[in-house]
C-alpha positions as CSV (number, residue, x, y, z in Angstrom):
1,M,93.7,107.0,83.9
2,K,95.5,107.9,80.7
3,D,93.7,107.6,77.4
4,F,94.9,104.4,75.6
5,D,96.3,106.5,72.7
6,A,98.5,108.4,75.1
7,F,100.4,105.2,76.1
8,P,103.8,104.5,74.6
9,K,103.7,102.2,71.5
10,S,105.3,99.3,73.3
11,I,102.7,99.3,76.0
12,K,99.9,99.4,73.5
13,K,101.4,96.5,71.6
14,A,101.8,94.5,74.9
15,L,98.1,95.2,75.8
16,R,96.9,94.2,72.4
17,Y,99.0,91.0,72.5
18,I,97.4,90.1,75.9
19,Q,93.9,90.9,74.5
20,Q,94.2,89.2,71.2
21,D,96.9,86.6,71.1
22,I,97.2,84.8,74.4
23,K,95.3,81.6,74.3
24,S,96.3,79.8,77.5
25,L,95.6,80.8,81.1
26,E,99.0,79.5,82.0
27,K,100.8,81.9,79.7
28,L,98.6,84.8,80.8
29,E,99.4,84.1,84.5
30,C,103.1,84.0,83.7
31,I,102.9,87.4,82.0
32,E,100.8,88.7,84.9
33,Q,103.4,87.6,87.4
34,E,106.3,89.1,85.5
35,L,104.6,92.4,85.0
36,F,103.6,92.5,88.7
37,M,107.2,91.9,89.8
38,K,108.6,94.6,87.4
39,I,106.0,97.2,88.5
40,N,106.6,96.5,92.2
41,K,110.4,96.7,91.7
42,R,110.1,100.0,89.9
43,K,107.7,101.4,92.6
44,R,110.3,100.5,95.3
45,E,113.0,102.2,93.4
46,L,110.9,105.4,93.0
47,R,110.0,105.4,96.6
48,D,113.6,104.9,97.7
49,R,114.6,107.8,95.4
50,Q,111.9,110.0,97.0
51,N,113.0,109.2,100.5
52,V,116.6,110.0,99.7
53,E,115.8,113.5,98.2
């Protein structure tokens, strides 16, 4: 796993926001679901690109 300092600034800000500013479980679960969907979409795109090449 990458060292935290090596992540892009936007990722570090998002992780700090999750750690420090989210106060409700509902909001955290919403963010979790959105991140999960985006990560899985990107994985599919990368796999499809590898299969084409």
